[in-house]
C-alpha positions as CSV (number, residue, x, y, z in Angstrom):
1,M,123.8,196.0,-12.3
2,T,125.8,198.3,-14.6
3,P,129.5,199.0,-14.1
4,D,130.3,201.7,-11.5
5,P,133.9,202.9,-10.7
6,I,133.1,203.5,-7.0
7,T,130.9,201.1,-5.0
8,K,130.2,200.9,-1.3
9,L,129.3,197.5,0.1
10,G,126.9,197.0,3.0
11,V,127.5,193.7,4.7
12,L,124.7,192.2,6.8
13,V,125.7,189.7,9.5
14,S,124.3,187.8,12.5
15,G,127.2,185.7,13.8
16,R,130.9,185.3,13.7
17,G,131.4,186.8,10.2
18,S,134.2,184.7,8.6
19,N,132.9,185.6,5.1
20,L,132.9,189.3,6.3
21,Q,136.5,188.8,7.2
22,A,137.3,187.5,3.7
23,L,135.8,190.6,2.2
24,I,137.7,192.8,4.7
25,D,140.9,191.1,3.7
26,A,140.2,191.3,0.0
27,S,139.6,195.0,0.0
28,P,143.1,196.4,0.6
29,A,144.5,193.7,-1.7
30,G,142.5,195.1,-4.5
31,Q,140.5,192.0,-4.9
32,L,137.2,193.9,-4.7
33,G,138.2,196.3,-7.5
34,S,137.2,199.9,-6.5
35,A,134.7,198.7,-3.8
36,S,135.0,199.4,-0.1
37,I,132.9,198.3,2.8
38,G,130.8,201.2,3.8
39,V,129.0,199.6,6.8
40,V,128.5,196.3,8.6
41,L,125.0,195.9,9.9
42,S,123.8,193.2,12.3
43,N,120.5,192.2,13.8
44,V,122.4,190.8,16.8
45,E,124.0,193.2,19.2
46,G,126.8,190.8,20.3
47,A,127.7,189.4,16.9
48,F,131.4,188.8,16.7
49,A,131.3,190.1,13.1
50,L,130.8,193.6,14.5
51,E,134.1,193.3,16.3
52,R,135.8,192.2,13.1
53,A,134.5,195.4,11.5
54,R,135.5,197.7,14.3
55,R,139.1,196.2,14.2
56,A,139.2,197.2,10.5
57,N,137.8,200.7,11.2
58,I,134.6,200.0,9.3
59,P,131.4,201.7,10.5
60,T,128.9,199.4,12.2
61,C,125.3,199.5,13.3
62,V,122.7,197.2,14.9
63,V,119.1,197.0,13.9
64,D,117.5,194.4,16.3
65,H,114.8,192.5,14.5
66,H,112.7,192.2,17.7
67,G,109.9,194.6,18.5
68,W,108.9,195.8,15.1
69,P,105.2,195.9,14.1
70,S,106.0,193.8,11.0
71,R,108.9,192.2,9.2
72,D,108.6,194.9,6.5
73,D,109.1,197.6,9.1
74,F,112.3,195.9,10.2
75,D,113.4,195.7,6.5
76,R,112.7,199.3,6.0
77,A,114.8,200.2,9.0
78,V,117.7,198.2,7.5
79,V,117.2,200.0,4.2
80,R,117.4,203.4,5.9
81,E,120.7,202.5,7.5
82,L,122.2,201.2,4.2
83,Q,121.1,204.3,2.4
84,R,122.5,206.5,5.1
85,H,125.9,204.9,4.4
86,E,125.4,205.3,0.7
87,V,125.5,201.5,0.0
88,D,125.3,200.4,-3.6
89,L,125.7,196.6,-3.2
90,V,124.5,194.5,-0.2
91,C,126.3,191.3,0.8
92,L,124.7,188.8,3.2
93,A,127.4,187.1,5.3
94,G,125.6,184.8,7.7
95,F,122.6,187.1,8.0
96,M,119.9,184.9,9.6
97,R,116.9,186.8,8.4
98,K,114.9,186.2,5.2
99,L,114.7,189.4,3.2
100,G,111.4,191.0,2.3
101,R,110.1,193.3,-0.5
102,P,111.4,196.6,1.0
103,L,115.0,195.4,0.8
104,L,114.6,193.6,-2.5
105,D,112.9,196.7,-4.0
106,A,115.6,199.0,-2.7
107,Y,118.4,196.9,-4.1
108,P,117.2,195.1,-7.2
109,S,119.7,192.6,-8.5
110,A,122.2,194.1,-6.0
111,I,122.0,191.8,-3.0
112,L,124.4,188.8,-2.8
113,N,124.3,185.8,-0.6
114,I,126.6,182.8,-0.2
115,H,125.4,179.2,0.5
116,P,127.5,176.2,1.3
117,S,126.3,173.9,-1.5
118,L,126.2,173.8,-5.3
119,L,122.7,175.3,-5.7
120,P,120.1,174.5,-6.8
121,S,121.1,171.3,-4.9
122,F,120.6,171.4,-1.1
123,P,119.1,174.8,-0.3
124,G,118.1,175.8,3.2
125,L,119.4,174.5,6.4
126,H,122.2,171.9,6.9
127,P,123.3,171.6,3.3
128,Q,126.4,169.7,4.2
129,R,124.3,167.1,6.0
130,Q,122.0,166.9,3.0
131,A,125.0,166.4,0.7
132,L,126.3,163.5,2.9
133,T,122.9,162.0,3.2
134,H,122.5,162.0,-0.6
135,G,125.9,160.5,-1.2
136,V,127.1,163.1,-3.7
137,K,130.7,163.1,-4.7
138,V,131.1,166.8,-5.2
139,S,129.8,169.8,-3.2
140,G,130.9,173.4,-2.9
141,A,129.9,177.0,-2.4
142,T,127.5,179.2,-4.4
143,V,127.3,183.0,-4.5
144,H,123.9,184.1,-5.9
145,L,121.7,187.1,-6.2
146,V,118.9,187.2,-3.6
147,T,115.3,186.9,-4.6
148,E,112.0,186.3,-2.7
149,D,112.6,182.5,-3.1
150,L,115.0,181.0,-0.6
151,D,118.5,180.2,-2.2
152,A,117.0,180.4,-5.7
153,G,118.4,183.5,-7.2
154,P,120.7,183.8,-10.3
155,I,124.0,182.2,-9.6
156,V,127.1,184.4,-10.0
157,V,130.0,182.2,-8.8
158,Q,130.4,178.5,-7.8
159,R,133.4,176.7,-6.5
160,T,133.6,173.0,-6.0
161,V,135.1,170.6,-3.4
162,P,135.3,166.8,-3.4
163,V,133.2,164.9,-0.8
164,L,135.4,162.3,0.7
165,D,134.4,158.9,2.0
166,G,135.4,159.8,5.6
167,D,133.8,163.2,5.7
168,T,131.6,164.4,8.5
169,E,129.4,167.5,8.4
170,E,132.3,169.4,10.1
171,T,135.1,168.3,7.8
172,L,133.0,169.0,4.7
173,A,131.9,172.4,6.1
174,A,135.5,173.4,6.7
175,R,136.6,172.5,3.2
176,I,133.6,174.4,1.7
177,L,134.2,177.4,3.9
178,H,137.7,177.8,2.5
179,E,136.1,178.0,-1.0
180,E,133.5,180.4,0.3
181,H,136.2,182.9,1.3
182,L,137.5,182.8,-2.3
183,A,134.2,182.9,-4.0
184,Y,132.7,185.9,-2.3
185,P,135.3,188.5,-3.3
186,E,135.3,187.0,-6.8
187,A,131.5,187.5,-7.0
188,V,131.7,191.1,-5.8
189,R,134.4,191.8,-8.4
190,M,132.3,190.2,-11.1
191,L,129.2,192.3,-10.2
192,L,131.3,195.5,-10.2
193,K,132.3,194.8,-13.7
194,G,128.7,194.8,-14.7
195,G,126.1,192.3,-15.8
196,R,122.5,191.5,-16.3
197,V,119.9,189.0,-15.3
198,E,118.4,186.9,-18.1
199,G,115.6,184.7,-16.7
200,R,117.3,182.6,-14.0
201,R,120.8,183.4,-15.2
202,W,123.3,186.2,-14.3
203,V,125.3,187.1,-17.4
204,A,128.5,189.3,-17.3
205,W,128.7,192.1,-19.7
206,P,130.9,191.1,-22.6
207,A,134.5,192.4,-22.7
208,P,135.0,195.5,-24.9
209,S,136.6,193.4,-27.7
210,Q,133.6,191.0,-27.7
211,N,131.0,193.8,-27.8
212,P,129.5,194.1,-31.3
213,L,128.4,197.6,-30.5
214,A,131.8,198.8,-29.3
């Protein structure tokens, strides 16, 4: 993704939207750079995240995932809504649908997701439970670019938390969630500054003083 002075985010949600709220709060504070949230889209009519968006005067829409002839048809409907709102960068914030080719092709290297573990460790469901079961001493949050493979895209930002001896899934999840709310705006800001994908790595563009071609 190359640097762009004006970027509209499209945030995809299915539930309560605490990471959406972190992005909403970061925008007026200038923590998203020049970006603004252009639309919040949900596949669930009653998702509380939609109410968060309405309170912030952000446009919302619902594209129910039921009743489509295929998953690709649902994805294409989502793409149409995002393009109608002139979205440049897509952020998944608790969106409980696996993305298919129509979305990935429409937004190459421009879809972010956040996961409550230090990927590639503990992808998929119940990552906090996985961390506790494996007895790791450190966990955290990862913001990564979305690919066809689940939780396997290039990592943009990671933030760590200690795993304490008395932790439960709930206490560990709460500690990680605090870091998620910091990591997501940071990742958006980094992508807006520009970067490129090299194999499995996302690499930020060098600062002007470090650019040998400058």
